[in-house]
C-alpha positions as CSV (number, residue, x, y, z in Angstrom):
1,X,5.2,36.3,-7.0
2,X,3.3,39.6,-7.7
3,X,4.6,42.8,-6.3
4,X,3.2,44.1,-3.0
5,X,0.7,46.8,-3.9
6,X,1.8,50.4,-3.3
7,X,-0.7,53.2,-3.9
8,X,0.3,56.8,-4.6
9,X,-2.8,58.6,-3.4
10,X,-1.9,61.8,-5.2
11,X,-2.9,60.0,-8.4
12,X,-6.5,59.9,-7.2
13,X,-6.8,63.5,-8.2
14,X,-5.7,63.3,-11.8
15,X,-5.9,61.3,-15.0
16,X,-4.6,58.2,-13.3
17,X,-7.6,58.0,-10.9
18,X,-9.3,55.1,-12.6
19,X,-6.1,53.0,-12.8
20,X,-5.3,53.8,-9.2
21,X,-8.8,52.8,-8.0
22,X,-8.2,49.5,-10.0
23,X,-5.0,48.9,-8.1
24,X,-6.8,49.5,-4.8
25,X,-9.6,47.1,-5.9
26,X,-7.1,44.4,-6.8
27,X,-5.2,44.9,-3.5
28,X,-8.4,44.5,-1.5
29,X,-9.5,41.4,-3.5
30,X,-6.2,39.6,-3.9
31,X,-4.0,40.7,-1.0
32,X,-6.1,42.1,1.9
33,X,-3.2,44.6,2.3
34,X,-1.7,47.6,0.5
35,X,0.6,50.5,1.3
36,X,-0.2,54.2,0.7
37,X,2.1,57.1,0.0
38,X,1.1,60.8,-0.3
39,X,-1.8,60.1,2.1
40,X,-2.1,63.6,3.5
41,X,-0.2,63.1,6.8
42,X,2.9,65.2,6.8
43,X,6.3,63.8,6.9
44,X,7.2,66.1,9.7
45,X,4.3,64.8,11.9
46,X,5.3,61.2,11.1
47,X,9.0,61.9,12.0
48,X,8.0,63.4,15.3
49,X,5.7,60.5,16.1
50,X,8.5,58.1,15.4
51,X,11.1,60.0,17.4
52,X,8.9,60.4,20.4
53,X,7.7,56.7,20.3
54,X,11.3,55.4,20.2
55,X,12.3,57.8,23.0
56,X,9.3,56.7,25.1
57,X,10.3,53.0,24.7
58,X,13.9,53.7,25.7
59,X,12.9,55.8,28.7
60,X,9.8,53.9,30.0
61,X,9.5,50.5,28.5
62,X,12.8,48.9,27.6
63,X,13.8,48.0,31.2
64,X,10.4,46.5,31.9
65,X,10.7,44.3,28.8
66,X,14.2,43.1,29.8
67,X,12.9,42.3,33.2
68,X,10.0,40.2,31.7
69,X,12.5,38.4,29.4
70,X,14.7,37.5,32.5
71,X,11.7,36.5,34.7
72,X,10.5,34.0,32.0
73,X,14.0,32.9,31.1
74,X,13.2,33.5,27.4
75,X,16.8,34.0,26.3
76,X,17.6,30.4,27.1
77,X,14.6,28.8,25.4
78,X,15.3,25.6,23.4
79,X,11.9,24.8,22.0
80,X,9.3,27.0,20.1
81,X,7.2,29.3,22.2
82,X,3.6,29.4,21.1
83,X,1.9,31.3,24.0
84,X,3.5,34.7,24.0
85,X,4.9,37.4,21.6
86,X,8.3,39.1,21.6
87,X,6.8,42.6,21.8
88,X,6.4,45.6,24.2
89,X,3.1,47.4,23.8
90,X,0.6,49.9,25.2
91,X,-2.7,51.0,23.8
92,X,-4.2,54.4,23.2
93,X,-8.0,54.8,22.7
94,X,-9.1,57.8,20.6
95,X,-12.9,57.1,20.0
96,X,-15.5,57.2,21.3
97,X,-13.6,58.8,24.2
98,X,-9.9,59.4,24.3
99,X,-7.8,57.9,27.2
100,X,-4.5,59.7,26.1
101,X,-4.6,62.0,29.1
102,X,-4.8,59.0,31.5
103,X,-2.1,56.7,30.1
104,X,0.8,56.9,32.5
105,X,4.4,57.8,31.6
106,X,3.6,59.8,28.5
107,X,5.1,63.3,28.4
108,X,2.9,66.2,27.3
109,X,4.5,66.6,23.9
110,X,3.9,62.9,23.1
111,X,0.3,63.2,24.2
112,X,-0.3,66.2,22.0
113,X,1.5,64.7,19.0
114,X,-0.4,61.4,19.3
115,X,-3.8,63.3,19.5
116,X,-2.9,65.1,16.2
117,X,-1.7,61.9,14.6
118,X,-4.9,60.1,15.5
119,X,-7.0,62.9,14.0
120,X,-5.1,62.6,10.7
121,X,-5.4,58.8,10.7
122,X,-9.2,59.1,11.4
123,X,-9.6,61.3,8.3
124,X,-7.5,58.9,6.2
125,X,-9.5,55.9,7.4
126,X,-12.8,57.5,6.5
127,X,-11.4,58.5,3.1
128,X,-10.2,55.0,2.4
129,X,-13.6,53.5,3.5
130,X,-15.3,55.8,0.9
131,X,-12.8,54.6,-1.8
132,X,-13.7,51.1,-0.9
133,X,-17.4,52.0,-1.2
134,X,-16.8,53.4,-4.7
135,X,-15.1,50.2,-5.8
136,X,-17.8,48.0,-4.3
137,X,-20.6,50.0,-5.8
138,X,-21.9,51.0,-2.4
139,X,-23.3,54.4,-1.6
140,X,-20.7,56.9,-0.4
141,X,-20.7,56.8,3.4
142,X,-22.1,53.3,3.7
143,X,-19.2,51.7,5.4
144,X,-18.8,54.6,7.9
145,X,-22.5,54.3,8.7
146,X,-22.2,50.5,9.0
147,X,-19.5,51.1,11.7
148,X,-21.3,53.8,13.5
149,X,-23.7,52.1,16.0
150,X,-25.2,54.7,18.4
151,X,-22.0,56.3,19.6
152,X,-19.7,56.3,16.5
153,X,-16.8,54.1,15.6
154,X,-14.2,52.6,18.0
155,X,-10.7,53.9,17.2
156,X,-7.4,53.2,18.9
157,X,-3.7,52.7,18.4
158,X,-1.6,49.8,19.6
159,X,2.0,51.2,20.1
160,X,4.5,48.3,19.8
161,X,8.2,47.8,19.9
162,X,9.8,44.6,18.8
163,X,13.3,44.5,20.4
164,X,16.2,42.4,19.1
165,X,15.5,38.7,19.8
166,X,18.2,36.2,20.6
167,X,16.1,33.2,19.3
168,X,13.9,34.5,16.5
169,X,13.5,31.0,15.1
170,X,11.7,30.0,18.4
171,X,9.7,33.1,19.3
172,X,7.5,35.2,17.0
173,X,7.3,38.9,17.4
174,X,3.6,38.5,17.0
175,X,1.9,35.2,16.2
176,X,-0.2,34.8,13.0
177,X,-3.7,36.2,13.2
178,X,-6.3,38.1,11.3
179,X,-7.5,41.5,12.7
180,X,-10.9,41.4,14.2
181,X,-11.9,45.0,13.4
182,X,-12.6,47.2,10.4
183,X,-9.8,48.9,8.6
184,X,-6.3,49.0,10.0
185,X,-3.7,51.7,9.4
186,X,-0.1,50.9,10.3
187,X,2.9,53.2,10.6
188,X,5.8,50.9,10.7
189,X,9.6,51.2,11.1
190,X,11.2,51.9,7.7
191,X,14.5,50.3,8.6
192,X,13.7,47.1,10.6
193,X,11.4,44.7,8.8
194,X,9.4,41.8,10.2
195,X,5.7,42.1,9.1
196,X,4.6,39.3,6.8
197,X,1.2,38.3,5.3
198,X,0.0,34.9,4.1
199,X,-0.7,34.9,0.3
200,X,-1.3,31.8,-1.7
201,X,0.1,29.6,1.0
202,X,3.4,31.6,1.3
203,X,4.6,34.2,3.8
204,X,5.3,37.5,2.0
205,X,7.2,40.4,3.5
206,X,5.4,43.8,3.8
207,X,8.2,46.1,2.6
208,X,9.3,48.9,5.0
209,X,8.9,52.2,3.2
210,X,9.6,55.6,4.6
211,X,6.5,57.8,5.4
212,X,4.1,55.1,4.1
213,X,1.0,53.8,5.9
214,X,0.2,50.1,5.5
215,X,-3.5,49.3,5.2
216,X,-5.2,46.0,5.9
217,X,-8.7,44.6,5.9
218,X,-10.2,43.3,9.1
219,X,-12.8,40.6,9.7
220,X,-15.7,43.1,9.9
221,X,-15.0,44.4,6.3
222,X,-14.9,40.8,5.1
223,X,-18.4,40.3,6.6
224,X,-19.9,43.6,5.3
225,X,-18.4,43.0,1.8
226,X,-19.8,39.5,1.8
227,X,-16.3,38.1,1.3
228,X,-15.4,40.2,-1.7
229,X,-12.6,41.6,0.4
230,X,-11.0,39.2,2.9
231,X,-9.0,39.7,6.1
232,X,-5.6,38.0,5.8
233,X,-3.4,36.1,8.2
234,X,-0.3,38.1,9.1
235,X,2.5,37.9,11.7
236,X,5.6,39.7,12.9
237,X,8.9,37.8,12.7
238,X,11.3,38.8,15.5
239,X,14.7,40.0,14.4
240,X,18.1,39.4,15.9
241,X,19.2,43.0,15.3
242,X,17.3,46.3,15.5
243,X,14.3,47.5,17.4
244,X,11.2,47.6,15.2
245,X,8.6,50.3,15.9
246,X,4.9,49.6,14.9
247,X,1.9,51.9,15.5
248,X,-1.2,50.0,14.4
249,X,-4.4,52.1,14.4
250,X,-7.7,50.2,14.3
251,X,-10.8,52.0,12.9
252,X,-13.5,49.6,14.1
253,X,-17.2,49.5,14.4
254,X,-18.8,51.0,17.5
255,X,-19.4,48.4,20.3
256,X,-23.2,48.2,19.6
257,X,-22.9,48.3,15.8
258,X,-24.8,45.5,14.1
259,X,-22.5,43.9,11.4
260,X,-23.9,42.0,8.4
261,X,-23.3,41.7,4.7
262,X,-24.4,44.8,2.7
263,X,-27.6,43.7,1.0
264,X,-26.3,45.2,-2.3
265,X,-23.4,42.7,-2.2
266,X,-25.6,39.6,-1.5
267,X,-26.7,37.9,-4.7
268,X,-30.4,37.3,-4.8
269,X,-30.1,33.6,-5.4
270,X,-27.7,33.3,-2.5
271,X,-29.9,35.1,0.1
272,X,-31.0,31.8,1.7
273,X,-27.4,30.5,1.8
274,X,-25.8,33.3,3.6
275,X,-22.1,32.6,4.3
276,X,-21.6,35.4,6.9
277,X,-23.5,36.0,10.1
278,X,-25.2,39.1,11.6
279,X,-23.9,40.1,15.0
280,X,-23.2,42.9,17.4
281,X,-19.5,43.9,17.1
282,X,-18.9,43.8,20.9
283,X,-20.1,40.1,20.9
284,X,-17.6,39.3,18.2
285,X,-14.8,41.0,20.1
286,X,-15.6,38.9,23.2
287,X,-15.3,35.8,21.2
288,X,-12.1,37.0,19.4
289,X,-10.3,37.7,22.7
290,X,-9.9,34.0,23.3
291,X,-9.4,32.9,19.7
292,X,-7.2,35.6,18.2
293,X,-4.5,33.2,17.1
294,X,-6.9,30.7,15.5
295,X,-8.6,30.6,12.1
296,X,-11.4,33.2,11.6
297,X,-13.9,30.8,10.0
298,X,-14.9,29.1,13.3
299,X,-15.5,32.6,14.8
300,X,-17.9,33.4,12.0
301,X,-19.7,30.0,12.5
302,X,-20.0,30.7,16.3
303,X,-21.6,34.1,15.6
304,X,-24.1,32.5,13.3
305,X,-25.3,30.4,16.2
306,X,-26.3,33.6,18.1
307,X,-27.4,35.8,15.2
308,X,-31.1,35.0,15.7
309,X,-31.1,37.3,18.7
310,X,-29.6,40.3,16.9
311,X,-32.0,43.1,16.1
312,X,-31.2,44.0,12.4
313,X,-32.1,47.5,11.3
314,X,-31.4,49.2,8.0
315,X,-28.2,51.3,7.7
316,X,-29.2,54.9,7.0
317,X,-26.7,56.6,4.6
318,X,-28.3,60.1,4.7
């Protein structure tokens, strides 16, 4: 089995740029995932985010989770559970409008730190999208514009904790799925593992690595790249020991963005046999909400059925 791709982004500034871009290209084509180091977000900020996230879980969420487990009698299950996940979560929205000031139970320091972390992640997401453009032969800024819609991208963070699970063979931390959105940036626990992706029919561990950010391709990038890059099924395995922290930030198209394959990536002879649909991102998300834990291909087929109603305009890159 090939080694999980890890990218040192400092190498993009020197003689190893071409080789590093090659590793990113291969990761996008063959894995749908890669891990970045020296990505421009300081170790100090990441350490503070981790400390405050774990403190917040202990103080505000751990008891609620234990009460939920008791109420559903999950510790005594004897058969596999397929309709819930062993996770404790809340969601922060950053763009187009932040909700951080409205989320209950966050102390002021945590709010301030998460705002700064989101700004840094937004910059990193846009840098990565331009690196993908370069590898795809698309004009710089194309993917950012494709996501823009009329109000800019949608960007938010799912803050999750995966507590120790007494029956990890029967309950998943998070059931297998692909991500609906654009590009996903994950800050995960470096001590407690659990994230796995499906490659060549086998589940492969995504290695925990200190101060790294794990990147993965969402369904929208699969459509825009006309399948050159594909979203990949992944899951979280619950662990009997240790509490795993996960902050997954989703840099997605705006709700009214029209998503379709970049014309430059559609071969001329294949134009009349288009594999991927055109659709409004919000419509895809409505469909995804009920089908998250199922295969993505029927979602694409369902969107094809409604694409005749989508007003397709060119993406300006100026």
